[in-house]
KOLKE-106334 format. One line per field, with one value per residue (C-alpha): residue in three letters; x, y, z. Coordinates in nm, 4 decimals. Layout:
REM KOLKE-106334
residuo: [Ala:...] .
px: [X:...] .
py: [Y:...] .
pz: [Z:...] .
REM end
This chain:
REM KOLKE-106334
residuo: [Met:Val:Leu:Gly:Phe:Pro:Leu:Ser:Val:Val:Asp:Asp:Ile:Thr:Thr:Ile:Gln:Leu:Ala:Ala:Ser:Val:Glu:Ala:Glu:Val:Leu:Ile:Ala:Thr:Thr:Pro:Asp:Leu:Leu:Arg:Val:Met:Ala:Ser:Ser:Thr:Leu:Met:Glu:Val:Glu:His:Cys:Arg:Gly:His:Ile:Arg:Gly:Pro:Val:Leu:Trp:Ala:Glu:Thr:Leu:Asn:Ala:Arg:Ala:Asn:Gly:Leu:Gly:Ser:Glu:Asp:Val:Phe:Val:Cys:Gly:Val:Pro:Ser:Arg:Asp:Val:Asp:Val:Thr:Glu:Asn:Arg:Ala:Leu:Val:Ala:Ala:Leu:Arg:Leu:Val:Ala:Gly:Ala:Arg:Arg:Phe:Leu:Asp:Gly:Pro:Ala:Val:Glu:Phe:Ala:Arg:Pro:Asp:Val:Ile:Glu:Arg:Ala:Ala:Ala:Asn:Ala:Ala:Ala:Ala:Arg:Gly:Ile:Leu:Gly:His:Arg:Asp:Leu:Ala:Ser:Val:Thr:Val:Glu:Arg:Ala:Gly:Arg:Ile:Arg:Leu:His:Arg:Val:Ser:Asn:Gly:Arg:Arg:Ser:Arg:Gln:Tyr:Gln:Pro:Ala:Val:Ala:Val:Leu:Gly:Arg:Arg:Asp:Arg:Pro:Phe:Arg:His:Gly:Glu:Val:Lys:Thr:Trp:Ala:Asp:Pro:Arg:Thr:Ala:Ala:Gln:Leu:His:Ser:Phe:Val:Leu:Val:Ala:Gln:Ala:Leu:Arg:Arg:Arg:Gly:Asp:Glu:Leu:Ala:Lys:Leu:Thr:Ile:Ser:Gly:Asp:Glu:Leu:Asn:Ser:Gly:Arg:Leu:Thr:Tyr:Arg:Asn:Trp:Arg:Asn:Gln:Thr:Pro:Asp:Gly:Gln:His:Gly:Met:Leu:Leu:Gly:Asp:Val:Val:Val:Asp:Gly:Ala:Ile:Gly:Thr:Gly:Pro:Asp:Asp:Arg:Ser:Ala:Ala:Met:Asp:Asp:Leu:Gln:Arg:Arg:Ala:Ala:Gly:Arg:Arg:Tyr:Cys:Leu:Val:Thr:Thr:Glu:Ala:Asp:Ala:Asp:Val:Ala:Val:Glu:Leu:Ala:Ala:Ser:Leu:Ser:Gly:Val] .
px: [0.0000:0.2715:0.4644:0.1514:0.1977:-0.1062:-0.2064:-0.1665:0.2133:0.2858:0.3671:0.5871:0.7762:0.8367:0.9717:1.2054:1.3241:1.3964:1.5944:1.7972:1.8678:2.2016:2.0668:2.0032:2.3540:2.5079:2.3008:2.4201:2.7826:2.7918:2.5790:2.8400:3.0706:2.7773:2.6847:3.0150:2.9322:2.5533:2.3679:2.2523:2.1256:2.1915:1.9274:1.9444:1.8216:1.7444:1.9304:1.9333:2.2901:2.3999:2.7524:2.8636:2.7800:2.7374:2.6505:2.5239:2.3420:1.9744:1.9559:1.5811:1.5251:1.8146:1.6767:1.3336:1.4814:1.6771:1.3671:1.1803:1.4771:1.4962:1.7707:2.0326:2.3165:2.4738:2.1768:2.2167:1.9773:2.1878:2.1191:2.3077:2.3688:2.3055:2.3387:2.0092:2.0201:1.6423:1.6632:1.5168:1.8237:1.8366:1.4628:1.5083:1.7967:1.5888:1.2953:1.5232:1.6800:1.3352:1.2232:1.5170:1.4842:1.1116:1.1820:1.2702:0.9096:0.8349:1.1293:0.9453:0.6200:0.4656:0.6597:0.9811:0.8201:0.8648:1.2162:1.5569:1.7750:2.0356:1.7690:1.6430:1.9993:2.0811:1.7520:1.8041:2.1613:2.0682:1.7616:1.9706:2.2365:1.9724:1.8222:2.1665:2.2298:1.8892:1.9997:2.2755:2.2347:2.2545:1.9461:1.7354:1.6132:1.5325:1.1614:1.0211:0.8113:0.7457:0.9645:0.7372:0.8392:0.8834:1.1205:1.3109:1.3489:1.4840:1.7396:1.8363:1.9081:2.0590:2.4248:2.4596:2.2884:2.5892:2.6245:2.2528:2.2050:2.2029:1.9036:1.7241:1.7933:1.6351:1.3305:1.2989:1.2399:0.9283:0.6896:0.9086:1.0990:1.1979:1.4623:1.5345:1.6287:1.5397:1.1953:1.3540:1.5122:1.1586:1.0352:1.0117:1.1353:0.7894:0.7088:1.0496:0.9817:0.6412:0.7726:1.0570:0.8006:0.5935:0.8936:0.9817:0.6266:0.6177:0.9455:0.8134:0.5040:0.7254:0.9360:0.6167:0.5268:0.2438:0.2236:0.1908:-0.0940:-0.0299:-0.0009:-0.3064:-0.4131:-0.7580:-0.8149:-0.5401:-0.4456:-0.1911:-0.3180:-0.1602:-0.4001:-0.4390:-0.1740:-0.2902:-0.0861:-0.2001:0.0549:0.0354:-0.0320:-0.3487:-0.4735:-0.8443:-1.0646:-1.0187:-0.6380:-0.5768:-0.2681:0.0164:-0.0495:-0.3252:-0.2255:-0.5472:-0.6818:-0.3456:-0.2492:0.1188:0.3546:0.7215:0.9302:1.1095:1.4171:1.6091:1.6530:1.4485:1.2635:1.1747:1.0372:0.8442:0.6845:0.5938:0.4424:0.2262:0.1028:0.0324:-0.1611:-0.3754:-0.4535:-0.5271:-0.8212:-0.8491:-0.7387:-0.4227:-0.1148:0.2552:0.5461:0.7760:1.1327:1.3215:1.2788:1.1926:0.9161:0.7789:0.7702:0.5744:0.3255:0.2699:0.2208:-0.0157:-0.2245:-0.2310:-0.3466:-0.6287:-0.7473:-0.7105:-0.4711] .
py: [0.0000:0.2512:0.1755:0.1522:-0.2084:-0.4084:-0.6642:-0.9363:-0.8933:-0.8249:-1.1890:-1.2138:-0.8987:-1.0117:-1.3463:-1.1748:-0.9352:-1.2270:-1.4070:-1.0915:-1.0240:-1.0335:-1.3206:-1.5273:-1.4602:-1.5640:-1.8844:-1.9669:-1.8943:-2.1016:-2.4050:-2.5950:-2.6123:-2.6997:-2.9999:-3.1635:-3.1437:-3.1627:-3.2320:-3.5910:-3.8581:-4.2310:-4.4836:-4.8486:-5.0618:-5.4283:-5.6576:-6.0370:-6.1606:-6.5115:-6.6177:-6.2685:-5.9911:-5.6246:-5.4695:-5.5413:-5.8744:-5.8515:-6.1864:-6.2067:-6.1449:-6.3777:-6.6690:-6.6133:-6.6094:-6.9286:-7.0986:-7.0111:-7.1109:-7.4763:-7.4057:-7.2577:-7.1471:-6.8993:-6.6585:-6.3348:-6.0402:-5.7262:-5.3612:-5.1821:-4.8118:-4.5652:-4.1884:-4.0000:-3.6390:-3.5906:-3.3787:-3.0426:-2.8409:-2.9799:-2.9424:-2.5733:-2.5571:-2.7149:-2.4842:-2.1787:-2.2965:-2.3637:-2.0109:-1.8649:-2.1070:-2.0307:-1.6787:-1.8163:-1.8661:-1.4956:-1.3536:-1.3750:-1.2382:-0.8942:-0.8224:-0.7512:-0.4345:-0.2795:-0.4068:-0.2607:-0.4689:-0.5336:-0.6745:-0.9094:-1.0152:-1.1009:-1.2846:-1.4900:-1.5843:-1.6831:-1.8787:-2.0760:-2.1480:-2.2598:-2.5006:-2.6467:-2.7005:-2.8648:-3.1273:-3.2462:-3.6154:-3.5596:-3.3372:-3.5838:-3.7647:-3.4490:-3.3904:-3.0825:-2.8800:-2.5251:-2.4449:-2.2897:-2.0708:-2.3609:-2.5406:-2.2210:-2.1569:-2.5081:-2.4592:-2.1115:-2.2426:-2.5799:-2.6735:-2.6258:-2.2852:-2.0948:-2.3193:-2.3078:-1.9369:-1.8373:-2.0663:-1.9254:-1.5703:-1.6399:-1.8033:-1.5066:-1.2809:-1.4625:-1.2320:-0.9190:-0.9393:-0.5710:-0.4391:-0.0747:0.1135:-0.1692:-0.0377:0.2459:-0.0058:-0.0801:0.2794:0.4556:0.8195:0.9672:0.7375:0.8065:1.1821:1.1417:0.9227:1.1677:1.4458:1.2258:1.1713:1.5424:1.6388:1.3720:1.5064:1.8640:1.7599:1.6091:1.9251:2.1209:1.8901:1.7060:1.3392:1.1282:0.8825:0.5156:0.4415:0.2654:0.1540:0.2288:0.1146:0.2735:0.5313:0.5432:0.7464:0.8978:1.1369:1.4447:1.3176:1.0990:0.9550:0.8028:0.6715:0.8179:0.4715:0.4560:0.8030:0.8700:0.8898:1.2679:1.2324:1.3012:1.1547:1.2599:1.3851:1.5687:1.7400:1.8636:2.0846:2.1342:1.9344:1.8317:1.6603:1.6378:1.6907:1.4194:1.6277:1.8927:2.1580:2.4787:2.3388:2.0224:2.2259:2.4542:2.1620:1.9913:2.3132:2.3564:1.9971:2.0372:2.3592:2.1872:1.8945:2.1240:2.2646:2.5832:2.4378:2.5460:2.3498:2.3216:2.1596:1.9870:1.8986:2.0360:2.0630:2.4303:2.3415:2.0862:2.3429:2.5787:2.3031:2.2152:2.5788:2.6378:2.3337:2.4443:2.7958:2.6622:2.4245:2.6820:2.4587] .
pz: [0.0000:0.0953:-0.2236:-0.4358:-0.5423:-0.6593:-0.3977:-0.6600:-0.6653:-0.2966:-0.2125:-0.5235:-0.4262:-0.0673:-0.1901:-0.4363:-0.1647:0.0687:-0.2025:-0.2708:0.0975:0.2753:0.4864:0.1737:0.0432:0.3774:0.3703:0.0181:0.1093:0.4302:0.3442:0.1347:0.4380:0.6645:0.4494:0.5471:0.9185:0.9193:1.2417:1.2641:1.4964:1.5092:1.4136:1.5018:1.2119:1.2660:1.0254:0.9939:0.9500:0.8603:0.9428:1.0484:1.2944:1.1866:1.5210:1.8713:1.8795:1.9759:2.1558:2.2056:1.8344:1.7466:1.9492:1.7984:1.4486:1.5152:1.6535:1.3361:1.1210:1.2314:1.4824:1.2538:1.4798:1.2334:1.2304:1.4254:1.4501:1.4886:1.5620:1.2851:1.3571:1.0743:1.0411:1.0173:0.8922:0.9044:1.2189:1.3196:1.2231:0.8703:0.8237:0.9020:0.6555:0.3780:0.4532:0.4271:0.1006:-0.0469:0.0417:-0.1489:-0.4391:-0.4632:-0.5859:-0.9281:-1.0320:-0.9743:-1.1691:-1.4997:-1.3596:-1.3109:-0.9897:-1.1823:-1.3182:-0.9742:-0.8967:-0.9661:-1.1994:-0.9297:-0.6942:-0.9655:-1.0466:-0.6831:-0.6340:-0.9514:-0.8572:-0.5031:-0.6162:-0.8652:-0.6029:-0.3515:-0.6056:-0.6675:-0.2973:-0.2506:-0.5022:-0.2680:-0.1857:0.1904:0.1798:-0.0185:0.2946:0.4929:0.5471:0.3758:0.6174:0.7267:1.0257:1.2879:1.5796:1.8198:1.5830:1.5107:1.8825:1.9240:1.6456:1.7691:2.1182:2.0293:2.0496:1.6726:1.6750:1.5397:1.2349:1.1539:1.2312:0.8581:0.7997:1.1047:0.9810:0.6419:0.8005:1.0336:0.7334:0.6121:0.7960:0.7823:0.4529:0.4472:0.6830:0.7637:0.4478:0.2094:0.1218:-0.0753:-0.3128:-0.4357:-0.4411:-0.7761:-0.7819:-0.7295:-0.4387:-0.2835:-0.3047:-0.1416:0.1401:0.1998:0.2415:0.4733:0.7003:0.6977:0.7985:1.0713:1.2123:1.1980:1.3924:1.6604:1.6782:1.7328:2.0185:1.8437:1.9349:1.6212:1.6266:1.5530:1.1823:1.0453:0.6990:0.5624:0.2065:-0.0024:0.2613:0.5408:0.8365:1.1438:1.3111:1.0892:0.8464:0.5568:0.2688:-0.0603:-0.3117:-0.6605:-0.8056:-0.5940:-0.6785:-0.6542:-0.9656:-0.9683:-0.9525:-0.5823:-0.4151:-0.1866:0.1659:0.3412:0.6650:0.8136:0.5331:0.3613:0.0516:0.0719:-0.1701:-0.2641:-0.5769:-0.7696:-0.8510:-0.6602:-0.9276:-0.9678:-1.2692:-1.0747:-0.7869:-1.0197:-1.2047:-0.8761:-0.7444:-1.0558:-1.0282:-0.6577:-0.7156:-0.9770:-0.7473:-0.4531:-0.6512:-0.4476:-0.1158:0.0657:-0.0375:0.0469:-0.1356:0.1136:0.0169:0.3205:0.6970:0.6560:0.4088:0.6545:0.9361:0.7100:0.6222:0.9881:1.0927:0.8008:0.8936:1.2584:1.1701:0.9523:1.2241:1.5016:1.6984] .
REM end
C-alpha cells in the first residue's frame, strides 16, 4: 500500500526481496561447508545376518529367528547403527533454502516491473544457487516442512545454533521481509519523493510537540491522526494523491533543481483545486506546512 503495489504482486515482491537479501547470500555462502558437518542422529536398524555380525546382537530377536529357522546357529539379529540427517536443524535448513529457491518462479512475472535490476539479479543468482544445494544427496532424505516458531526456537538455542544461524535468519524474514532502508530499493522516484516528504512532515510535527498517532491503513491510505498519505499509483478517480495534513495538501518533488520544484508546485496547485497546499522537500518546508495546517485548524 505505501509503495503503491497491486495486492496481486505483494507476495511475489516479498519473496524476491527475501531471495535478494544479505541473509540469503550468507546462507548460500555457508551451506556448502555446513553440508560436510551436518547435524545428525543415530538410528538403530534391525538386520538379519547369517555367518557374520554387523553390530550389537539382539539376543531375544536372534533366538526367535533361530527358533523359526529350524535351529540354525549362524543366524544373528543385529542392531546396525546408521546416520540420520532428518533432524530439526536440517529441516530448518531445507525450509530456508526452499524459500530462497522459490523466488525463481516470480522472476518472470509482473513483480519484476517494480524491482531494480540489481535486486532481480541477486535474487536470480541466489535462487539458482539454492536449487543447486537442494539437489545435494545428503538433503534428499530431509523432510520438507514449514519451520514454525517452536522449531526455530529449538534450532536457535541448540548446540549447533551458530552453524545453523544463517538458515534461522532467512526463516525469520518470512513475515518481515523488508529491513530498515530496504523499502527504498523498491520505491520509484515519485514514491520516494512522497515518502521523503511524509517523514519530513512527521518530524516537523514532533518538533512542534504534536504526538503522532499510531499508523493505520484504511483502504489505499496510510493514516496517522491528521496526516494521511495516498501513493500516486493509488490516486483517486479525480487524480488526488500525496499527503493531506489537516486541510493542507502536501507533496514532494522528484528532482532537486528549480525546474523540478516549479513543475511539482504547478502539479500540486492543480490537485489542490483551491485548497491550501505546500510543497515539502526540506525541513523548513515541513515546518511551514505544519504551521499552516495548525493555523487553519485553530490549533
